[in-house]
C-alpha positions in Angstrom: 11.3 -3.5 -2.0 11.5 -6.0 0.9 11.7 -9.7 0.0 9.3 -12.2 1.6 11.3 -15.2 2.8 9.2 -18.3 3.7 9.3 -22.0 3.3 7.3 -23.0 0.1 6.9 -26.1 -1.9 6.9 -25.6 -5.7 5.5 -28.0 -8.4 6.0 -31.6 -7.1 8.3 -32.8 -9.9 12.0 -33.6 -10.1 13.5 -30.8 -12.1 17.2 -30.2 -11.5 17.0 -26.8 -13.1 14.5 -25.7 -10.5 16.8 -26.5 -7.5 17.6 -23.5 -5.3 21.0 -22.4 -4.1 24.4 -22.5 -5.7 25.7 -25.5 -3.9 28.3 -23.5 -2.0 26.5 -22.8 1.3 28.7 -23.1 4.4 28.6 -26.4 6.1 29.3 -27.5 9.7 31.5 -30.4 10.7 28.8 -32.9 10.0 28.5 -31.8 6.4 25.1 -30.2 6.9 24.8 -26.7 5.5 23.2 -23.8 7.4 19.5 -23.3 6.7 18.7 -20.8 3.9 15.4 -19.0 3.4 13.2 -19.8 0.4 12.1 -16.6 -1.4 8.7 -16.9 -3.1 7.8 -13.2 -3.8 8.0 -9.6 -2.8 6.3 -7.2 -0.5 5.8 -3.5 -0.5 3.8 -0.9 1.4 1.6 2.0 0.5 1.3 5.0 2.8 -2.3 5.4 1.9 -3.8 8.8 1.8 -7.3 7.3 1.4 -7.1 4.9 4.3 -5.0 7.1 6.5 -2.6 4.3 7.3 0.2 2.2 5.9 -1.0 -0.9 4.0 1.2 -3.9 3.3 1.1 -5.9 0.1 2.5 -9.4 -0.7 3.1 -10.3 -4.4 3.6 -13.7 -6.0 4.5 -14.2 -9.6 4.3 -17.9 -10.7 7.0 -19.6 -12.6 7.1 -22.8 -14.7 9.5 -25.1 -12.9 11.6 -22.2 -11.8 11.6 -20.5 -15.2 10.3 -17.0 -15.3 7.4 -16.3 -17.6 8.5 -13.5 -19.9 5.1 -12.0 -20.6 2.7 -9.6 -19.0 0.1 -11.2 -16.7 -3.4 -10.6 -15.3 -3.5 -9.7 -11.6 -5.6 -11.3 -9.0 -6.1 -9.1 -5.9 -6.9 -10.8 -2.6 -8.1 -9.3 0.6 -7.0 -11.4 3.6 -3.6 -11.5 1.8 -1.2 -11.4 4.7 1.4 -14.1 5.3 -0.5 -15.3 8.3 -3.8 -15.1 6.4 -4.6 -16.6 3.0 -1.7 -15.5 0.9 0.4 -18.7 1.0 -2.2 -21.3 0.2 -3.6 -19.4 -2.7 -0.1 -18.7 -4.0 0.6 -22.4 -3.8 -2.5 -23.3 -5.7 -1.7 -20.8 -8.4 1.8 -22.1 -8.7 0.7 -25.7 -9.1 -2.1 -24.9 -11.5 0.1 -22.8 -13.7 2.7 -25.6 -13.8 0.1 -28.3 -14.7 -1.8 -26.2 -17.2 -4.9 -25.8 -15.1 -4.8 -22.0 -15.3 -3.2 -19.2 -17.2 -0.2 -17.5 -15.5 -1.5 -14.8 -13.2 0.1 -12.5 -10.6 -1.3 -12.6 -7.0 -1.4 -9.4 -4.9 -2.4 -10.1 -1.3 -3.6 -7.2 0.8 -2.7 -7.6 4.4 -5.5 -6.7 6.9 -5.4 -3.9 9.4 -9.1 -3.7 10.4 -10.7 -6.5 8.5 -14.3 -6.1 9.5 -14.2 -2.4 8.9 -12.9 -2.8 5.3 -15.0 -5.8 4.2 -18.4 -4.5 5.2 -20.7 -1.9 3.8 -23.2 0.2 5.8 -25.8 -1.6 7.9 -29.0 -0.8 9.8 -28.9 -4.0 11.8 -27.7 -3.3 15.4 -26.3 -6.9 15.7 -24.0 -6.3 12.8 -22.5 -3.3 14.5 -21.4 -5.4 17.4 -18.8 -7.4 15.5 -16.2 -4.7 15.5 -15.5 -1.2 16.8 -15.8 0.2 13.3 -17.8 -1.4 10.4 -19.1 -0.1 7.1 -15.8 1.0 5.5 -16.0 -1.0 2.3 -16.4 2.0 0.0 -13.2 3.5 1.3 -11.3 0.3 1.0 -12.5 -0.2 -2.6 -11.4 3.4 -3.4 -8.0 2.6 -2.0 -7.7 -0.5 -4.3 -8.9 1.5 -7.3 -7.0 4.7 -6.9 -3.8 3.7 -5.1 -3.2 -0.1 -5.2 -4.0 -0.9 -8.8 -1.9 2.0 -10.2 1.0 1.0 -7.9 0.9 -2.6 -9.2 0.6 -1.5 -12.8 3.6 0.8 -12.4 5.8 -1.8 -10.8 5.0 -5.0 -12.7 4.3 -6.1 -16.3 0.6 -6.6 -16.2 -2.2 -6.9 -18.7 -5.4 -4.9 -18.5 -7.2 -8.0 -17.0 -7.7 -8.2 -13.3 -9.8 -10.0 -10.7 -10.5 -10.3 -7.0 -10.9 -13.3 -4.7 -12.2 -13.5 -1.2 -13.9 -15.8 1.4 -16.5 -15.1 4.1 -16.5 -11.3 4.8 -14.0 -10.8 2.0 -16.4 -12.8 -0.2 -19.1 -10.2 0.8 -16.7 -7.5 -0.3 -16.2 -9.2 -3.6 -19.9 -9.5 -4.3 -20.5 -5.9 -3.2 -17.8 -4.7 -5.5 -19.3 -6.5 -8.5 -22.8 -5.1 -7.7 -21.7 -1.5 -7.1 -18.6 -1.2 -9.4 -18.7 -4.1 -11.9 -16.3 -2.4 -14.2 -13.4 -2.4 -11.6 -12.5 -6.1 -12.4 -13.1 -8.7 -15.0 -13.1 -11.6 -12.6 -14.9 -12.0 -9.3 -14.5 -15.0 -7.0 -16.6 -15.0 -3.8 -16.3 -18.1 -1.6 -18.9 -18.5 1.2 -19.8 -14.8 1.1 -21.3 -13.3 4.2 -24.4 -12.1 2.4 -26.4 -12.0 5.6 -24.9 -8.6 6.3 -27.4 -5.8 6.7 -30.3 -8.2 6.6 -29.3 -9.5 3.2 -29.9 -6.1 1.6 -27.1 -6.7 -1.0 -29.4 -9.4 -2.6 -32.0 -6.7 -3.3 -29.4 -4.4 -4.7 -28.2 -7.2 -7.0 -31.7 -7.6 -8.5 -31.8 -4.0 -9.5 -28.3 -3.8 -10.8 -28.5 -7.0 -12.9 -31.9 -5.9 -14.2 -30.2 -2.8 -15.5 -27.6 -4.9 -17.4 -24.7 -4.2 -15.2 -21.7 -6.6 -15.3 -21.5 -7.3 -19.0 -18.1 -8.8 -19.8 -17.4 -10.0 -16.3 -16.8 -13.5 -15.0 -18.4 -14.3 -11.6 -17.8 -17.4 -9.5 -19.7 -18.2 -6.2 -19.2 -21.2 -4.0 -20.9 -22.1 -0.7 -20.3 -24.6 2.1 -22.7 -26.5 4.3 -23.3 -23.5 6.5 -27.1 -23.1 6.1 -27.5 -19.3 6.3 -24.6 -18.6 3.9 -25.6 -21.4 1.6 -29.2 -20.1 1.5 -28.2 -16.6 0.6 -25.7 -17.8 -2.0 -28.4 -19.9 -3.6 -30.6 -16.8 -3.7 -27.9 -14.8 -5.3 -27.4 -17.6 -7.9 -31.1 -17.5 -8.6 -30.9 -13.7 -9.2 -28.1 -14.2 -11.7 -29.9 -16.9 -13.5 -33.2 -15.0 -13.8 -31.5 -11.8 -15.0 -29.4 -12.8 -18.0 -26.8 -10.1 -18.8 -25.2 -10.4 -22.2 -21.5 -11.1 -21.9 -21.7 -12.0 -18.2 -20.3 -15.4 -17.2 -21.7 -16.8 -14.0 -21.1 -20.1 -12.1 -22.4 -21.2 -8.7 -20.8 -24.3 -7.1 -22.4 -25.6 -3.8 -19.9 -27.6 -1.9 -22.1 -29.3 0.8 -19.3 -31.6 2.0 -17.2 -28.6 3.1 -17.6 -26.4 6.2 -17.1 -22.7 6.4 -13.6 -23.5 7.8 -12.6 -25.8 5.0 -14.1 -24.5 1.8 -11.6 -21.9 0.7 -8.9 -24.2 -0.6 -11.0 -26.7 -2.6 -13.3 -23.9 -3.9 -10.3 -21.8 -5.0 -9.0 -24.7 -7.2 -12.3 -24.9 -9.1 -12.6 -21.1 -9.2 -9.2 -20.5 -10.7 -9.7 -23.2 -13.3 -13.0 -21.6 -14.2 -12.1 -18.0 -14.4 -8.5 -18.3 -15.5 -8.3 -21.7 -16.9 -7.8 -22.7 -20.5 -11.1 -23.4 -22.5 -12.8 -26.5 -21.0 -10.6 -26.6 -17.9 -13.3 -25.8 -15.4 -14.8 -28.7 -13.4 
């Protein structure tokens, strides 16, 4: 299993027990030691039969001021989970929130992209949608990969509970909503930030009405946030209205409009509220 070595700041508090290194690193004539990597997690690959390609995963397990948590954890799966995508900033938020008691300890599994727009989108009849990438509409296959190959791999490698969730923004947020609507039993927690619900002329909103009317999603927790982007915000508000008008027993839903954020800035602040809401102690949500 390959180690991921990156610079990473832990909880901002002076704890001598959390210091890294053994104090014996080699030093030059000025007394300055050679730079050492900071290791925050692990990575592994899956030669996916379903996807027909090798997929790369990044894994972060939070600690409490450097001390390992000796207990099984829920798992939060994250599309856009590459080191140069959204893995680092979500891992950082989780580390800080676990340390300050804002959320329960939870493992993060980032799924690095290969063909993002293929994997995050469902079928579409809109010709403009088909122009965004050479291949679109592969979300069902990507979801099957997560369900049949990734989740079993994570469960076999790590100490996990039966509780799992998924988080995504923009097109990945669309995938999160679609997954809840089509396979709500796959996860217990769904976090969709500025989801691209305009896809396929907003057809997923009509699907949501039918599915929620049938009582699908009982036992799940769903969090939606939107920015100041008018089309995305409009569709997100429509989706929130559908949830509110189709009450499903045991389904927890929260919609947070963040009108001071843009599509480019919303992920980080929305993720803080989302993690406190779906994984926080009772009363921790804002």
